[in-house]
C-alpha positions in Angstrom: -59.0 28.0 -8.8 -61.4 31.0 -8.7 -64.3 28.7 -8.5 -62.7 26.9 -5.5 -62.2 30.3 -3.8 -65.8 31.3 -4.4 -67.0 28.0 -3.1 -64.8 28.4 0.0 -66.1 31.9 0.6 -69.7 30.7 0.3 -69.0 27.9 2.8 -67.5 30.4 5.3 -70.5 32.7 5.0 -72.8 29.7 5.6 -70.7 28.7 8.6 -70.9 32.2 10.0 -74.7 32.1 9.7 -74.8 28.7 11.4 -72.6 30.1 14.2 -75.0 33.1 14.7 -78.0 30.7 14.7 -76.3 28.5 17.3 -75.5 31.6 19.5 -79.2 32.5 19.4 -80.2 28.9 20.2 -77.8 28.9 23.2 -79.9 31.7 24.7 -82.6 29.1 25.3 -80.3 26.3 26.6 -80.6 26.6 30.4 -78.0 25.4 32.9 -79.2 24.8 36.5 -76.7 24.8 39.3 -77.3 24.5 43.1 -75.4 24.5 46.3 -74.8 21.1 47.8 -77.5 21.7 50.4 -80.0 23.1 47.9 -80.1 26.5 49.7 -79.1 28.4 46.6 -80.3 27.6 43.0 -79.1 29.5 39.9 -80.2 29.1 36.3 -78.2 30.7 33.5 -78.2 30.3 29.7 -75.4 28.6 27.8 -74.5 32.2 26.7 -73.9 32.9 30.4 -76.8 35.2 31.1 -78.4 34.8 34.5 -82.1 33.8 34.3 -82.9 33.2 37.9 -81.5 33.0 41.4 -83.4 31.3 44.3 -82.2 31.9 47.8 -83.4 30.0 50.9 -84.5 32.4 53.7 -81.9 30.9 56.0 -79.1 32.3 53.9 -80.4 35.8 54.3 -79.4 35.9 57.9 -75.6 35.7 57.1 -74.4 38.1 54.5 -70.9 36.5 54.2 -72.3 33.0 53.9 -74.7 34.2 51.1 -71.8 35.9 49.3 -69.8 32.7 49.5 -72.7 30.6 48.2 -73.3 33.0 45.3 -69.6 33.0 44.3 -69.4 29.2 44.4 -72.7 28.4 42.7 -72.4 31.1 40.0 -68.8 30.1 39.2 -69.9 26.4 38.8 -72.8 27.5 36.6 -70.7 29.7 34.4 -68.1 27.0 34.0 -70.8 24.5 32.8 -72.3 27.1 30.5 -69.0 28.0 29.0 -68.2 24.3 28.3 -71.6 23.9 26.6 -71.1 27.1 24.6 -67.6 26.3 23.5 -68.5 22.7 22.5 -71.5 23.8 20.5 -69.7 26.6 18.7 -66.6 24.5 18.0 -68.8 21.8 16.5 -70.5 24.2 14.1 -67.2 25.9 13.2 -65.4 22.5 12.6 -68.3 21.3 10.4 -68.1 24.4 8.2 -64.4 24.8 7.9 -62.9 24.0 4.4 -60.5 21.1 4.4 -57.2 22.9 4.0 -54.1 20.6 4.4 -52.1 21.6 7.5 -54.9 23.6 9.0 -56.3 21.1 11.5 -57.5 23.8 13.9 -60.2 21.8 15.7 -58.7 18.5 16.8 
């Protein structure tokens, strides 16, 4: 039993290391999102850090319109990045979890 517990602890530590490596890798996974008319383009990482924003000059004339564009496009980009982030981390966590009966956490 002690050997099983040590094996499980080692596997959990290995999984934690894989999760940290995945988090670092997700900093280089870029999500591009743009408005329907291509006047605003946003690039963020899968860890939800903004990398770039490109704004067409025509949007600079209307502050409210620009704000609306930013909200819509950033929210879409964040949603996509969150989905990628969660899927990647869940896959790593599921792979490394010990098979404990009744503990089907990642279905």
